All heavy atoms as an XYZ file, in Angstrom:
831
protein
N       0.840     -1.211     -0.045
C       0.007      0.053     -0.008
C       0.919      1.249     -0.022
O       1.569      1.506      0.937
C      -0.862     -0.044      1.185
C      -1.685      1.142      1.336
S      -2.722      1.323      2.985
C      -3.120     -0.332      3.399
N       0.965      1.900     -1.082
C       1.864      3.130     -1.199
C       0.895      4.288     -1.465
O      -0.133      4.207     -1.932
C       2.817      2.976     -2.308
S       4.052      1.740     -2.011
N       1.561      5.464     -1.193
C       0.747      6.691     -1.572
C      -0.068      7.198     -0.449
O      -0.488      6.438      0.369
N      -0.296      8.379     -0.502
C      -1.159      9.085      0.560
C      -2.315      9.755     -0.053
O      -2.778      9.451     -1.148
N      -2.835     10.791      0.594
C      -3.990     11.445      0.139
C      -5.167     10.609      0.086
O      -5.384      9.706      0.772
N      -6.140     11.023     -0.926
C      -7.366     10.294     -0.968
C      -7.196      8.815     -1.342
O      -8.073      8.026     -1.058
C      -8.133     11.003     -2.113
C      -7.422     12.342     -2.309
C      -6.106     12.119     -1.758
N      -6.114      8.482     -2.063
C      -5.903      7.124     -2.423
C      -5.779      6.216     -1.226
O      -6.234      4.955     -1.189
N      -5.213      6.659     -0.106
C      -5.098      5.829      1.051
C      -6.432      5.509      1.641
O      -6.663      4.435      2.053
C      -4.141      6.539      2.133
C      -3.707      5.464      3.151
C      -4.767      7.642      2.786
C      -2.694      4.452      2.628
N      -7.358      6.472      1.621
C      -8.752      6.310      2.073
C      -9.380      5.219      1.232
O     -10.102      4.316      1.807
C      -9.499      7.511      2.102
C      -9.012      8.580      3.048
O      -8.455      8.123      4.106
O      -9.046      9.769      2.782
N      -9.237      5.228     -0.058
C      -9.834      4.230     -0.966
C      -9.334      2.789     -0.601
O     -10.062      1.860     -0.517
C      -9.631      4.549     -2.342
C     -10.376      5.766     -2.940
C      -9.843      6.086     -4.366
C     -11.840      5.550     -2.919
N      -8.054      2.715     -0.442
C      -7.450      1.430     -0.134
C      -7.925      0.847      1.188
O      -8.230     -0.306      1.344
C      -5.933      1.517     -0.132
C      -5.291      1.729     -1.453
C      -3.802      2.195     -1.320
C      -5.385      0.499     -2.328
N      -7.987      1.767      2.247
C      -8.375      1.375      3.515
C      -9.900      0.908      3.476
O     -10.280     -0.117      4.043
C      -8.217      2.413      4.512
C      -6.747      2.690      4.904
C      -6.606      4.035      5.700
C      -6.144      1.511      5.552
N     -10.710      1.664      2.806
C     -12.143      1.328      2.641
C     -12.261      0.002      1.918
O     -13.313     -0.816      2.149
C     -13.010      2.453      1.973
C     -13.348      3.589      2.923
C     -14.417      4.468      2.349
N     -14.103      5.047      1.037
C     -13.395      6.180      0.916
N     -13.034      6.870      1.918
N     -13.197      6.659     -0.340
N     -11.382     -0.293      1.011
C     -11.514     -1.566      0.217
C     -10.933     -2.784      1.099
O     -10.982     -3.873      0.598
C     -10.670     -1.393     -1.010
N     -10.542     -2.432      2.342
C     -10.052     -3.534      3.135
C      -8.531     -3.734      3.267
O      -8.091     -4.779      3.741
N      -7.789     -2.828      2.758
C      -6.335     -2.921      2.753
C      -5.910     -2.981      4.225
O      -6.423     -2.248      5.062
C      -5.577     -1.852      2.002
N      -4.916     -3.756      4.548
C      -4.369     -3.851      5.871
C      -3.411     -2.751      6.182
O      -2.343     -2.607      5.527
C      -3.644     -5.209      6.095
C      -3.116     -5.357      7.427
O      -3.037     -4.415      8.282
O      -2.511     -6.493      7.719
N      -3.683     -1.766      7.124
C      -2.893     -0.645      7.243
C      -1.437     -0.977      7.842
O      -0.590     -0.152      7.829
C      -3.730      0.267      8.248
C      -4.524     -0.764      8.992
C      -4.846     -1.785      8.034
N      -1.299     -2.245      8.350
C      -0.032     -2.629      8.910
C       0.771     -3.522      7.975
O       1.898     -3.865      8.365
C      -0.299     -3.378     10.232
N       0.207     -3.870      6.814
C       0.891     -4.790      6.043
C       2.159     -4.137      5.369
O       2.070     -3.108      4.717
C      -0.034     -5.393      4.909
N       3.292     -4.820      5.538
C       4.487     -4.385      4.832
C       4.533     -4.836      3.410
O       3.942     -5.769      3.012
C       5.691     -4.991      5.595
N       5.257     -4.017      2.609
C       5.405     -4.410      1.239
C       6.422     -5.512      1.044
O       6.868     -6.027      2.096
C       5.826     -3.171      0.324
C       7.232     -2.626      0.678
O       7.999     -3.298      1.327
O       7.585     -1.490      0.202
N       6.657     -6.024     -0.204
C       7.568     -7.108     -0.357
C       9.043     -6.905      0.190
O       9.693     -7.941      0.435
N       9.439     -5.617      0.438
C      10.703     -5.438      1.032
C      10.679     -5.279      2.484
O      11.783     -5.280      3.171
C      11.274     -4.096      0.483
C      11.730     -4.196     -1.011
O      12.136     -5.300     -1.405
O      11.672     -3.179     -1.694
N       9.448     -5.279      3.121
C       9.345     -5.206      4.504
C       9.080     -3.814      5.086
O       9.109     -3.631      6.282
N       8.795     -2.888      4.199
C       8.487     -1.540      4.562
C       6.940     -1.318      4.839
O       6.155     -1.716      3.978
C       8.950     -0.466      3.541
O      10.328     -0.735      3.260
C       8.680      0.908      3.974
N       6.581     -0.791      5.988
C       5.216     -0.483      6.276
C       4.758      0.769      5.695
O       5.585      1.702      5.534
C       4.951     -0.563      7.804
O       5.496      0.523      8.424
C       5.331     -1.879      8.404
N       3.516      0.921      5.401
C       2.976      2.130      4.835
C       3.166      3.311      5.949
O       3.479      4.441      5.478
C       1.447      1.925      4.664
C       1.294      0.446      4.708
C       2.430     -0.137      5.435
N       3.084      2.911      7.176
C       3.237      3.991      8.136
C       4.699      4.535      8.170
O       4.972      5.753      8.282
C       2.892      3.504      9.627
C       2.958      4.538     10.723
C       2.092      5.732     10.484
C       2.610      3.920     12.019
N       5.605      3.660      8.164
C       7.014      3.971      8.065
C       7.271      4.917      6.798
O       7.845      6.010      6.949
C       7.993      2.877      8.003
C       9.464      3.100      7.964
C      10.166      3.244      9.208
C      10.073      3.472      6.820
C      11.480      3.617      9.226
C      11.440      3.758      6.779
C      12.086      3.919      7.983
O      13.404      4.292      8.091
N       6.734      4.484      5.693
C       6.935      5.305      4.423
C       6.338      6.751      4.608
O       6.937      7.716      4.163
C       6.312      4.653      3.267
N       5.206      6.868      5.148
C       4.453      8.162      5.321
C       5.427      8.928      6.351
O       5.492     10.201      6.126
C       3.139      7.991      5.997
N       5.985      8.351      7.375
C       6.688      9.096      8.425
C       8.043      9.566      7.780
O       8.576     10.698      8.146
C       6.974      8.289      9.537
S       5.414      7.972     10.515
N       8.684      8.854      6.984
C       9.932      9.348      6.289
C       9.649     10.563      5.465
O      10.457     11.448      5.363
C      10.461      8.232      5.442
C      11.498      8.748      4.446
C      11.138      7.047      6.267
N       8.465     10.483      4.802
C       8.059     11.722      3.905
C       7.479     12.867      4.724
O       7.251     13.893      4.178
C       7.077     11.231      3.003
C       7.587     10.185      1.932
C       8.825     10.655      1.161
O       8.797     11.754      0.688
N       9.829      9.871      1.082
N       7.221     12.660      6.005
C       6.756     13.711      6.879
C       5.180     13.973      6.496
O       4.649     14.969      6.687
N       4.492     12.830      6.132
C       3.089     12.954      5.695
C       2.238     12.673      6.925
O       1.815     11.496      7.167
C       2.879     11.969      4.584
C       1.491     12.153      4.007
O       0.542     12.700      4.622
O       1.186     11.638      2.965
N       2.047     13.665      7.793
C       1.340     13.422      9.032
C      -0.131     13.100      8.782
O      -0.746     12.365      9.500
C       1.483     14.709      9.897
N      -0.743     13.604      7.693
C      -2.095     13.271      7.345
C      -2.294     11.787      7.066
O      -3.162     11.217      7.633
C      -2.600     14.157      6.122
C      -3.989     13.686      5.768
C      -2.662     15.646      6.602
N      -1.407     11.281      6.225
C      -1.498      9.864      5.954
C      -1.178      9.008      7.132
O      -1.781      7.958      7.421
C      -0.562      9.497      4.694
O      -0.988     10.191      3.608
C      -0.595      7.977      4.426
N      -0.191      9.443      7.870
C       0.225      8.743      9.180
C      -0.994      8.591     10.033
O      -1.390      7.545     10.589
C       1.335      9.369      9.849
N      -1.789      9.770     10.190
C      -2.950      9.840     11.027
C      -3.990      8.816     10.530
O      -4.672      8.186     11.335
C      -3.441     11.216     11.080
C      -4.455     11.517     12.130
C      -4.772     13.111     12.283
N      -3.526     13.809     12.551
C      -3.120     14.734     11.685
N      -3.626     14.953     10.504
N      -1.962     15.403     12.061
N      -4.154      8.798      9.257
C      -5.239      7.862      8.659
C      -4.840      6.406      8.879
O      -5.798      5.680      9.214
C      -5.362      8.175      7.223
C      -6.092      9.471      6.799
C      -6.061      9.760      5.414
N      -6.820     10.887      5.082
C      -6.531     11.815      4.123
N      -5.507     11.557      3.283
N      -7.346     12.814      3.909
N      -3.588      6.090      8.693
C      -3.077      4.751      8.921
C      -3.303      4.351     10.358
O      -3.707      3.203     10.717
C      -1.659      4.580      8.419
C      -1.509      4.612      6.931
C      -0.025      4.887      6.572
C      -2.055      3.386      6.284
N      -2.917      5.233     11.230
C      -3.002      4.979     12.659
C      -4.435      4.739     13.080
O      -4.735      3.868     13.946
C      -2.345      6.027     13.541
C      -0.794      6.117     13.356
C      -0.255      7.428     13.807
C      -0.184      4.935     14.217
N      -5.360      5.632     12.624
C      -6.700      5.572     12.908
C      -7.333      4.220     12.389
O      -8.265      3.660     13.011
C      -7.559      6.692     12.310
N      -6.757      3.709     11.387
C      -7.272      2.412     10.785
C      -6.572      1.206     11.435
O      -6.889      0.047     11.097
C      -6.896      2.399      9.311
N      -5.688      1.499     12.380
C      -5.104      0.301     13.165
C      -3.645      0.021     12.915
O      -3.189     -1.040     13.457
N      -3.032      0.871     12.203
C      -1.519      0.607     12.027
C      -0.897      0.741     13.354
O      -1.104      1.821     14.132
C      -0.952      1.546     10.994
N       0.007     -0.187     13.843
C       0.568     -0.087     15.096
C       1.740      0.927     14.972
O       2.537      0.932     14.181
C       1.221     -1.475     15.341
C       1.235     -2.219     14.018
C       0.214     -1.469     13.224
N       1.758      1.887     15.959
C       2.664      3.001     15.954
C       4.083      2.674     16.112
O       4.998      3.431     15.609
C       2.179      3.993     16.986
C       1.566      3.062     18.006
C       0.868      1.983     17.169
N       4.367      1.535     16.710
C       5.817      1.167     16.951
C       6.283     -0.008     16.137
O       7.401     -0.487     16.346
C       5.997      0.865     18.458
C       5.889      1.985     19.340
O       6.269      3.217     18.926
O       5.327      1.877     20.433
N       5.570     -0.468     15.087
C       5.997     -1.517     14.299
C       7.206     -1.164     13.468
O       7.290     -0.090     12.776
C       4.868     -1.925     13.323
N       8.208     -1.925     13.543
C       9.466     -1.722     12.736
C       9.374     -2.217     11.335
O       8.721     -3.248     11.044
C      10.706     -2.451     13.397
C      11.158     -1.717     14.557
C      12.585     -2.169     15.051
O      13.479     -2.127     14.111
O      12.763     -2.524     16.183
N       9.883     -1.447     10.479
C      10.038     -1.847      9.020
C      11.377     -2.538      8.869
O      12.340     -2.279      9.668
C       9.954     -0.642      8.069
O       8.666     -0.215      7.944
N      11.480     -3.294      7.798
C      12.789     -4.040      7.613
C      13.283     -3.889      6.238
O      14.154     -4.627      5.817
C      12.487     -5.531      7.908
N      12.687     -3.066      5.382
C      13.051     -2.941      3.954
C      14.510     -2.316      3.848
O      14.924     -1.650      4.644
N      15.123     -2.543      2.769
C      16.389     -1.962      2.474
C      16.325     -0.438      2.542
O      15.558      0.159      1.807
C      16.827     -2.456      1.107
C      15.843     -3.624      0.761
C      14.693     -3.419      1.678
N      17.106      0.110      3.421
C      17.113      1.642      3.596
C      15.818      2.087      4.257
O      15.641      3.299      4.436
N      15.001      1.159      4.842
C      13.795      1.551      5.496
C      13.658      0.772      6.840
O      12.657      0.290      7.171
C      12.535      1.335      4.637
N      14.777      0.528      7.472
C      14.833     -0.149      8.733
C      14.480      0.724      9.852
O      14.939      1.857      9.914
C      16.085     -0.938      9.043
C      16.537     -1.886      7.936
C      17.399     -1.203      6.850
O      17.663      0.013      6.917
O      17.758     -1.986      5.909
N      13.672      0.342     10.835
C      13.405      1.090     12.005
C      11.899      1.368     12.244
O      11.055      0.886     11.555
N      11.660      2.272     13.338
C      10.364      2.502     13.731
C       9.851      3.783     13.096
O      10.662      4.583     12.635
C      10.213      2.789     15.179
O      10.966      3.896     15.542
C      10.818      1.506     15.887
N       8.534      3.974     12.923
C       8.062      5.145     12.263
C       8.518      6.436     13.088
O       8.789      7.440     12.419
C       6.542      4.940     12.426
C       6.305      3.505     12.302
C       7.410      2.941     13.163
N       8.568      6.314     14.423
C       8.946      7.509     15.142
C      10.345      7.891     14.928
O      10.767      9.025     14.829
C       8.590      7.301     16.659
C       8.813      8.503     17.581
C       7.925      9.737     17.085
C       8.442      8.056     18.927
N      11.255      6.892     14.876
C      12.684      7.187     14.528
C      12.751      7.846     13.209
O      13.546      8.741     12.988
C      13.447      5.913     14.691
S      13.830      5.370     16.292
N      11.988      7.284     12.211
C      12.059      7.792     10.883
C      11.657      9.355     10.797
O      12.363     10.164     10.230
C      11.166      7.049      9.881
N      10.502      9.613     11.512
C      10.048     10.992     11.518
C      10.989     11.923     12.313
O      11.274     12.996     11.855
C       8.658     11.108     12.120
N      11.540     11.438     13.348
C      12.445     12.187     14.149
C      13.805     12.442     13.416
O      14.359     13.548     13.428
C      12.725     11.478     15.469
N      14.226     11.453     12.694
C      15.548     11.508     11.899
C      15.446     12.750     10.955
O      16.465     13.492     10.790
C      15.767     10.287     11.212
S      17.187     10.348     10.065
N      14.356     12.927     10.310
C      14.161     13.972      9.296
C      13.546     15.182      9.862
O      13.349     16.216      9.115
C      13.281     13.407      8.114
C      14.032     12.291      7.398
C      13.733     10.993      7.578
C      15.088     12.465      6.571
N      14.750     10.258      6.768
C      15.571     11.139      6.152
C      15.831     13.569      6.018
C      16.652     10.873      5.365
C      16.957     13.250      5.185
C      17.260     11.944      4.821
N      13.316     15.325     11.192
C      12.763     16.498     11.738
C      11.289     16.807     11.345
O      10.861     17.952     11.345
N      10.546     15.735     11.154
C       9.212     16.005     10.771
C       8.291     16.084     12.033
O       7.636     15.091     12.527
C       8.704     14.847      9.873
C       9.343     14.652      8.522
N       9.535     15.761      7.696
C       9.907     13.593      7.909
C      10.170     15.354      6.652
N      10.478     14.070      6.720
N       8.287     17.251     12.638
C       7.763     17.455     13.994
C       6.277     17.187     14.058
O       5.848     16.566     14.980
C       8.084     18.861     14.446
O       9.534     19.124     14.345
C       7.729     19.081     15.867
N       5.513     17.473     13.092
C       4.071     17.254     13.100
C       3.843     15.787     13.005
O       2.865     15.295     13.677
C       3.335     17.978     11.945
C       1.878     17.875     12.014
C       1.195     18.412     13.333
O       1.761     19.330     13.950
O       0.283     17.795     13.695
N       4.549     15.085     12.254
C       4.446     13.639     12.159
C       4.854     12.987     13.526
O       4.138     12.077     13.971
C       5.279     13.068     10.980
O       4.867     13.792      9.830
C       4.992     11.583     10.714
N       5.886     13.494     14.121
C       6.285     13.058     15.419
C       5.027     13.269     16.477
O       4.752     12.332     17.190
C       7.526     13.728     15.932
C       7.817     13.479     17.396
C       8.745     13.258     15.158
N       4.487     14.430     16.392
C       3.373     14.678     17.303
C       2.165     13.632     17.028
O       1.577     13.200     17.909
C       2.890     16.167     17.114
C       3.755     17.118     17.752
C       3.057     18.551     17.636
N       3.870     19.559     18.145
C       4.542     20.415     17.441
N       4.488     20.428     16.075
N       5.383     21.381     18.046
N       1.984     13.402     15.768
C       0.867     12.445     15.420
C       1.174     11.148     16.004
O       0.292     10.515     16.533
C       0.763     12.392     13.839
O       0.346     13.738     13.352
C      -0.327     11.414     13.407
N       2.366     10.553     15.804
C       2.718      9.358     16.305
C       2.613      9.262     17.841
O       2.079      8.287     18.355
C       4.126      8.950     15.855
C       4.277      8.596     14.351
C       5.723      8.728     13.977
C       3.705      7.278     14.048
N       3.081     10.260     18.470
C       2.991     10.321     19.945
C       1.614     10.242     20.380
O       1.225      9.652     21.395
C       3.806     11.448     20.515
C       5.307     11.463     20.278
C       5.881     12.769     20.659
C       5.882     10.314     21.117
N       0.735     11.133     19.752
C      -0.653     11.155     20.148
C      -1.383      9.764     19.975
O      -2.409      9.520     20.564
C      -1.332     12.182     19.241
N      -0.828      8.981     19.113
C      -1.438      7.619     18.876
C      -0.720      6.515     19.627
O      -0.709      5.340     19.245
C      -1.507      7.280     17.379
C      -2.639      8.034     16.706
N      -2.489      9.341     16.292
C      -3.895      7.680     16.397
C      -3.588      9.685     15.740
N      -4.511      8.728     15.885
N       0.158      6.851     20.631
C       0.734      5.926     21.549
C       2.130      5.492     21.145
O       2.589      4.430     21.765
N       2.840      6.039     20.230
C       4.215      5.657     19.939
C       5.073      5.875     21.153
O       4.946      6.877     21.885
C       4.720      6.432     18.715
N       5.917      4.948     21.361
C       6.862      5.020     22.580
C       8.086      5.935     22.302
O       9.011      5.532     21.429
C       7.374      3.592     22.898
C       8.257      3.530     24.133
O       8.667      4.601     24.581
O       8.485      2.391     24.546
N       8.174      7.109     22.942
C       9.342      7.976     22.628
C      10.693      7.426     23.052
O      11.683      8.013     22.733
C       8.984      9.284     23.444
C       8.078      8.816     24.533
C       7.417      7.647     23.996
N      10.716      6.401     23.868
C      11.986      5.851     24.400
C      12.394      4.616     23.635
O      13.415      4.024     23.947
N      11.563      4.145     22.736
C      11.838      2.832     22.145
C      13.022      2.897     21.187
O      13.000      3.749     20.182
C      10.609      2.365     21.306
C      10.687      1.043     20.622
C      10.813     -0.068     21.580
C       9.425      0.800     19.692
N      14.091      1.999     21.394
C      15.129      2.004     20.458
C      14.721      1.106     19.202
O      14.060      0.059     19.343
C      16.398      1.366     21.089
C      16.951      2.229     22.164
C      18.223      1.645     22.739
N      18.754      2.540     23.628
C      19.587      3.560     23.307
N      19.818      3.764     22.077
N      20.009      4.423     24.235
N      15.210      1.501     18.006
C      14.903      0.816     16.880
C      15.875     -0.466     16.747
O      16.593     -0.618     17.625
C      14.879      1.651     15.573
C      16.285      2.175     15.323
C      16.243      3.080     14.098
O      15.199      3.321     13.466
O      17.275      3.747     13.875
N      15.721     -1.182     15.685
C      16.590     -2.380     15.437
C      16.458     -3.339     16.653
O      17.334     -3.828     17.154
C      18.061     -1.986     15.269
C      18.286     -1.113     14.033
O      17.555     -1.268     13.105
O      19.189     -0.307     14.138
N      15.172     -3.572     16.985
C      14.714     -4.578     17.990
C      15.464     -4.175     19.226
O      15.945     -5.135     20.033
C      14.978     -5.974     17.566
C      13.966     -6.358     16.451
C      14.513     -7.629     15.718
N      13.751     -7.901     14.577
C      13.527     -7.082     13.481
N      14.014     -5.900     13.519
N      12.839     -7.494     12.362
N      15.538     -2.933     19.612
C      16.072     -2.482     20.841
C      17.617     -2.235     20.906
O      18.099     -1.838     22.005
N      18.255     -2.364     19.817
C      19.817     -2.236     19.817
C      20.237     -0.880     19.058
O      21.372     -0.598     19.175
C      20.420     -3.330     19.091
O      19.970     -3.394     17.788
C      20.106     -4.710     19.755
N      19.316     -0.282     18.478
C      19.661      0.978     17.720
C      19.372      2.312     18.452
O      19.314      2.286     19.634
N      19.227      3.383     17.666
C      19.064      4.619     18.257
C      17.607      4.923     18.712
O      16.701      4.224     18.129
C      19.330      5.705     17.218
C      20.872      5.965     16.903
C      20.966      7.007     15.894
N      22.386      7.329     15.706
C      22.813      8.297     14.961
N      21.957      9.179     14.298
N      24.176      8.483     14.735
N      17.432      5.725     19.599
C      16.107      6.237     20.044
C      15.642      7.366     19.119
O      16.486      7.990     18.365
C      16.060      6.753     21.442
O      16.840      7.922     21.547
C      16.545      5.735     22.450
N      14.393      7.732     19.067
C      13.934      8.901     18.357
C      14.611     10.128     18.717
O      15.031     10.938     17.883
C      12.389      8.910     18.626
C      12.074      7.549     18.930
C      13.240      7.002     19.644
N      14.869     10.292     20.032
C      15.561     11.511     20.512
C      16.985     11.576     19.978
O      17.473     12.572     19.570
C      15.562     11.522     21.990
C      16.236     12.836     22.758
C      15.541     14.084     22.258
C      16.168     12.601     24.157
N      17.705     10.555     19.944
C      19.052     10.425     19.399
C      19.100     10.811     17.904
O      19.918     11.584     17.493
C      19.601      9.067     19.609
C      19.937      8.798     21.056
C      20.302      7.399     21.370
O      20.036      6.449     20.598
O      20.929      7.101     22.448
N      18.091     10.343     17.164
C      17.966     10.707     15.745
C      17.667     12.165     15.521
O      18.315     12.869     14.781
C      16.909      9.864     15.060
C      17.298      8.522     14.629
C      16.825      7.350     15.061
C      18.183      8.157     13.646
N      17.450      6.344     14.443
C      18.337      6.786     13.560
C      19.083      8.953     12.706
C      19.102      6.129     12.625
C      19.874      8.248     11.934
C      19.986      6.899     11.808
N      16.744     12.793     16.357
C      16.386     14.089     16.230
C      17.592     15.062     16.627
O      17.932     16.018     16.013
C      15.111     14.466     17.082
N      18.275     14.629     17.631
C      19.387     15.476     18.111
C      20.518     15.388     17.038
O      21.272     16.457     16.896
C      19.927     15.014     19.482
N      20.717     14.359     16.359
C      21.757     14.220     15.459
C      21.481     14.976     14.111
O      22.328     15.346     13.411
C      22.064     12.667     15.080
N      20.071     15.344     13.997
C      19.634     16.008     12.732
C      20.406     17.256     12.343
O      20.820     17.423     11.283
N      20.617     18.355     13.124
C      19.882     18.531     14.392
C      18.472     19.115     14.126
O      18.367     19.962     13.227
C      20.766     19.538     15.110
C      21.409     20.365     13.984
C      21.547     19.398     12.836
N      17.556     18.683     14.906
C      16.173     19.169     14.737
C      15.644     19.594     16.155
O      14.952     18.715     16.776
C      15.290     18.030     14.113
C      15.768     17.575     12.798
N      15.765     18.361     11.701
C      16.309     16.358     12.482
C      16.294     17.712     10.642
N      16.639     16.473     11.119
N      16.021     20.813     16.600
C      15.737     21.168     17.956
C      14.275     21.162     18.295
O      13.876     20.846     19.441
C      16.340     22.506     18.115
C      16.602     23.075     16.746
C      16.737     21.782     15.918
N      13.390     21.536     17.443
C      11.918     21.518     17.726
C      11.397     20.091     17.860
O      10.664     19.804     18.849
C      11.114     22.111     16.532
C       9.657     22.156     16.791
C       8.831     22.879     15.670
O       9.391     23.248     14.631
O       7.627     23.004     15.898
N      11.927     19.174     17.097
C      11.550     17.674     17.272
C      12.073     17.168     18.571
O      11.406     16.486     19.273
C      12.023     16.909     16.035
O      11.577     17.496     14.865
C      11.655     15.490     16.149
N      13.340     17.625     18.950
C      13.873     17.189     20.137
C      13.008     17.608     21.359
O      12.687     16.903     22.241
C      15.318     17.763     20.341
C      15.850     17.619     21.753
C      16.313     17.091     19.412
N      12.544     18.899     21.266
C      11.758     19.483     22.333
C      10.404     18.709     22.494
O       9.949     18.378     23.602
C      11.453     20.981     22.062
N       9.810     18.392     21.304
C       8.469     17.655     21.458
C       8.755     16.141     22.060
O       7.935     15.769     22.888
C       7.961     17.443     19.930
C       6.804     16.410     19.866
C       7.451     18.782     19.489
N       9.865     15.580     21.705
C      10.172     14.315     22.180
C      10.454     14.341     23.671
O      10.023     13.452     24.470
C      11.315     13.588     21.426
C      11.016     13.169     19.965
C      12.276     12.903     19.177
C      10.069     11.935     20.055
N      11.254     15.328     24.090
C      11.530     15.439     25.536
C      10.242     15.721     26.327
O      10.043     15.214     27.407
C      12.577     16.601     25.727
C      13.936     16.153     25.364
C      14.963     16.984     25.960
N      16.324     16.452     25.677
C      17.382     17.170     25.151
N      17.222     18.478     24.892
N      18.535     16.572     24.984
N       9.348     16.514     25.778
C       8.092     16.814     26.421
C       7.275     15.579     26.613
O       6.449     15.489     27.496
C       7.307     17.869     25.710
N       7.501     14.626     25.677
C       6.675     13.335     25.702
C       7.371     12.324     26.654
O       6.976     11.173     26.774
C       6.484     12.790     24.359
N       8.542     12.712     27.217
C       9.173     11.828     28.195
C      10.427     11.089     27.684
O      10.963     10.320     28.310
N      10.812     11.430     26.453
C      12.107     10.877     25.924
C      13.265     11.290     26.753
O      13.385     12.547     27.035
C      12.210     11.145     24.405
N      14.203     10.453     26.957
C      15.375     10.784     27.638
C      16.680     10.350     26.894
O      16.731      9.358     26.262
C      15.489     10.129     29.011
C      14.334     10.524     29.940
C      14.493     11.985     30.487
N      13.276     12.396     30.974
C      12.550     13.480     30.455
N      13.006     14.158     29.489
N      11.403     13.866     31.084
């Protein structure tokens, strides 16, 4: 399931699984978060996409929150946090960076502030 906007609504209404990864292992939520598409992320989360599910595709490994934080997509970070994403969760099955580490490395100070306000350390 790729793409955002009205197309995502059509796919979801047709019964597409909002959590299903593509052939490479990338989830639609992860892809939306890399692009900073908070609207599509919100739609996927409302349809049941798990906020902390890791993607495994080439160049798309990690959690949606880490992806959004890495690129400084603050509104997408807020969306994920509002839907229960764990601000302290390390990607790579607990061995990688946290969203806060990604945002700080950016550097993306606004994203860092939002993550800290959510309890990230």
